[in-house]
N, C-alpha and C positions, 0 to 999 in steps of 0.2 A: 243871622236876618235870613239869608238866601235859604237856609236851610227850612225854615220854620214858613216862607212862601212856596217851599217844595211841596212839605207836607200839609198844608193847607190845598192849594191846588190840588194834589192827588185825594186828598176826603171830598172835593167841591165836584171834580169827576165821577166819582165812584158813585156819590148821591145822584148826581145827576141821571147816570146813566142807568142805574137802578130804577128810577123812578121811568128813566124811556122805555125801559124793558115794558112793563105794564102800560103805558100807552100804546106800544107796538100792538096790542091783543083787542085795542079797541076799536071797535068800526067808525067809519065816516071820516073825515079830509083834517076833524078839529088836530088830532093829534101832529099834522102835517104842520098847520099853523103853529104850532107851539115849537117844532122842529127848527121853523125859519127864525121863528122872535130868537131864539136861541142862536141860532149861526148871525145875524143883523151886527150887533156887536164886533162880532170877529173879524166880518167882512168889511165894512168900515173904519174901524177905528185900529185894527192891525198893520202894524209897517211891513209884514211879513207879505213875501209875492211867493204867487203861487208856481210853481216851476213846471216849466213846459212837459216835462218828463210826466210828470205826473198825472197832469190831464190826460195822457191817455188811456186813463180806467174809465173815461168816459165812452170810448169808442164803441165796444159792445151794444149797449144800450142807443145809443145816437144809431148805429147799424140798422138795428129792430125798429126802432120809430121810423127813420126814412125808408127801410125796404119793405115795412109795413103800411105809410100811408102813398107808395109807386101800386102797392097791392089794392089797394080801398081805392083809388083814383080810376086802374083796371077795372073793378069787381063794382064800384059806384057806391060801397059801404063806408058810412062814416055815420057815427052816433055819439053821444055820452060816454061810451064805453073805450070808444077812440081814445079820448081827451084822456080818460080815469089811466087808462093801459098806460099811455104814454108816461104820463106825471110818474105813475108808479114803477116804470124801468128809469126814468132819468135822476128820480130824488135822491135814491142811495150812493149813486155815484158821485152826485154835487155836494150831498151832504160830507158822505167821508172827506172827499177833495180838500173843502172849505176849513173842517174841521181840522184835518190832518197838518195844512199848509200855513195854516194864520189862527187856530183856537188853539194847539196843543200848548200848555208851558214846557218848557227846555228842561229834558230830565224826566216827564215823567212816562211809563211806560203803557202810553196808551192802551194798548192790546192785552196788556194783562187786567187793566183798570177795568176794559168794558166788559171782559169776561168775568170778573170779579161782580160785576154790575150785575150780570146775567145768573150767576150762582146763586147772589143775594135775593134777588127777586122770587128765583125758581123757588127755593128752599124754606122763605120767610115771610114772602108776600102774595102766594099763589096756593091755592088747595093742591093735595096730592095729584089727583086727580087731572089737574092741569098741568101736572111735569108728566103724568106717565101717557103715551101717545101721544108725544105733544110733538108739534113741527120745531120747536127748540131744539130737538135733537138733532137738528141737520147742522146747525150752529154748532152744538156742543162738539159734535164730529170733526166740523173744519177746526177747532178751536185745539183738540187733541192731534190732528195733521200738525200744525203750526207750531204746537208747545215740541212734541214729538224733535220736527226737525233743529226748533232753536236748542233740543237739549235740556229744555225744564222739566225734567222727570215728573216734579210732583204737579207741578201745574198739568201736565198731560195725564197724569193717572188719576187725576180730579176729575178732568175733562173727559177720558175714556167712562171712569164710572158714574157721571151722570147720564152720556150719551146712554150707555147701556138701561140704565131705568127710567129712561125718557120712551124708551121701547116703541123704537121706530126702525122695521128690519132693514127698511132700504139704508139707512142712517149707520147702523152697526156694522152691515156687511158692507158698504162703502169705506167705512173707517178702517174694517181689517184688510181689506184690500190694496187702499191704499198706503198703511204699514208696509205693506209686503211690495208694492210699487216704489216707493220711497226708500227702502232697504235696496232692493236690486240696482235701483236708477245710481246710488250712491256706490256701490260695487262697480257697476260697469263704468261710470266716471273715474275712477279710481285707474283702472285697467286702461281704459281708452282717452288719456290725457291729450291726446293731441286733435281729436273728433272735432269737428265744426260746431260751433253752438247753432247758427245760422240753420246747417243740414238737420240736426237735429230738431229746429224750429218745425221746420219745412215737413218734414216726414211725422213729425205728431201731429200736425195738425192735419193731414191728407189720412191720417188712420183714423181719429178722433172724427173727421168728416163723413167718412166714408159709414163709421157705425152710427153715426146720429142717422143719415138716410136710411141703414138697413131696421136701425129700431122704428122708426118713422110707417116705414112700409112694412113689416111685422105686425105691427099696432094695426095698421089698415088691413091687412091679409088674415088677420086673425092668428097670426102665426106664434105670437108671443104668448096668446089665451093659451095656446096647445103647449106650447115648452112650458107653460107655468103647472097644465092639468098633467102632463109627464114628470114634473117634477114633484108633484103632490104639493106644491103653491098655493095657497087660498089667495085670488086676484082682490077678493072684497069687491066684487060688485064692478070692478074695470071693464070686466066684458059687455056689461049694460052701455055703460058711460061710450066706450068706444065705439060701440056697436050701433049707437045712435046718432055718434059722428060721423060715421063711414059716409053716409050721403053727402058731406060737404069736402071732402077730398078727392082727387084722382091723381093716379100711380101715371104719371104722364108729365115729361118734360116741359109740357106748353102748359101745363097747370100755373097758372098765375096769383092762386091763394086769394082768399077774400078780402083781407086786409087789415089792419090796426085794429086790435081787441073786439073782432068778430067773434072768436070763441066764447070770452065773458058773454057778451050780449045775448049768443046764443042758450046759454047757460040760464041766465036769467028768465029767456023767454019760452025755454021750452018745459023747466022745473021738471027734469027726471029723476025718478024718486029710488032712493037707495032704500034697502031693507029694513035699516032701522027709522023708518017714516021721517025722513030726512032729502031734500034732494042735494041733488050731486052740486056744490062749487066751484070744483077742477077736473080739470080733465082726464088727473093722474098720468101724464106723459107732457113734459115741456117739448120733446123734440114734436110729438105728433101737432101739439099746438101752434109749433112756430111753421110748420109744413103746413097747415090749414091755412093759416094766414099769410104769410112771407110767399109761398107756391114752392116749386122744384129747386130754382136757380135762387129762390131767398133766403133758404133753409142754409144751402153750402154759404153764401157769402156772409150771412151772419155769425156762422160756429167759425169759418175764419178769421172774423173779426176781432175774435179774442186772442187767437195766437198773433195776429199783428200785433193788436193792443199790448199782450203782454210781454211779445218780445223787446217791443220797444221800449217798454218802462221797465225793465231789467237789461235793457243793451248793454249801459256804462255802469258794470258792478265789478268792474276786478277782476273778472275770471272765478266769481264767487261760484262752487258748487251748491251749496246751502242755498242760495237764492234761486237757481234753477230748477232745483229737486222741487221746493217747494213752491213756484208756480206752476209746475208738470204737473205736482198732485192736487194742486188747487183746480185744475182744468178738470182732472180726473173724478175726482170725487164729486163737483159739480155735475157732471155728466152724466155720473153713477145715478145721481137723484133725478135727475132730467128723465130718465129711462121710467122710471113707474111713479113717480110722484110731482109736485110743484113747489120750486122755489124761485122761479123766475120773477117772479113779482113780490117775491117778499122781502120788505125792507130788513126785516129782524136777522135774515138770512144774508144780504150784500152791505147792509153798512157794516159789520164786523169783517166780511173777508176782505172788502175794499180797504181799510186800514191794517188788514194783513200784509195786503200786497203792497203795499205802500211803503209801510214800514220795513218788510221785505228788502224791497228796492232801493229803500233807503240807509239800508243798515249794510254800507261797505266798511271795509275794515279801517280805511280811513275816518271813518264819519263817526262809527263806534270808539276808536283811538280819542279822537276829539273830544266826545261827548264825557268818556271817562275822565280825561285831563279837566275839561271843564268842571266839572261835579267835585273832584278832589282839590280845585280849587275853590270852589266856591264854601265848599267843610272846613277848609285850611283858613279862611278869610273870615268865616265864624268865630 
């Protein structure tokens, strides 16, 4: 009986998430109402409690919203897009948290199930041109990193193949770079067994925050476009949109930003045209976006919130290097995409990534052993 319930739950989640992937591509807020209705039974009827440690995944979006509202107060900007941006930032984290803590049937590998949902929709429910040159490449690249570190080689190879087919340059480059980063981190942690994890987090946080400022300043000054030209990389119109938004930023420690949702509001207002008779709907650099919205110090505080959040999330992990390497890899991969693309407000990216983070944080050796014993007992009982 227990085994049957397990397989039914697995199939239920697979079908549900396959449909959810389709909903993610639809415009408007209707999809979020559907997602919320899906969560309500788990929220009110599940007896499971949300662990405080898991709630740390809420820290980065809450930091961005808070800092954005402070900047809004300083600049006087606030409109519909401020509310929309806040909801787009916080909803994926809340959805993932409630689902993982209160809605996952014991024994279901939720990350593999969600991955298969993305695969099924991409291969069978969308046309090829919706898969090629698709933002879903970012998701498959992150899944490839996750499965590599989990040593699920078949799933990893499958994710790599779909990421390659999806044809997003930064996703493919980021995935390859993080593969190398993860391998190097694994070897170094083997050699430096006594290294302080807290010091590693501090060092990594400082380096990545400094890199975020460097990218934002290079975009503003035009140096990044010049670098693209030297490397013979087509910027695909980014020089146009970055040039237009240069008027809204200042390279000054006193720059306080324009506030939450400012960039989206201006994109809709200005309607900067692309070469293929469409206007830009994104700024194509989340570092520059956050600098314009949060200001000089806001960018740094928001960046550091990632490291504080994921450090606290994985603090009690029984010295498991696998978890440390994955969290570092997840940050590195996400920040690479931030350089020339947009995932800051993408539900389809943050929903699975937050699930992966939660799964890794609670995949301690003792937890895995306990789960294996429970599943073995269920099968023997059946």
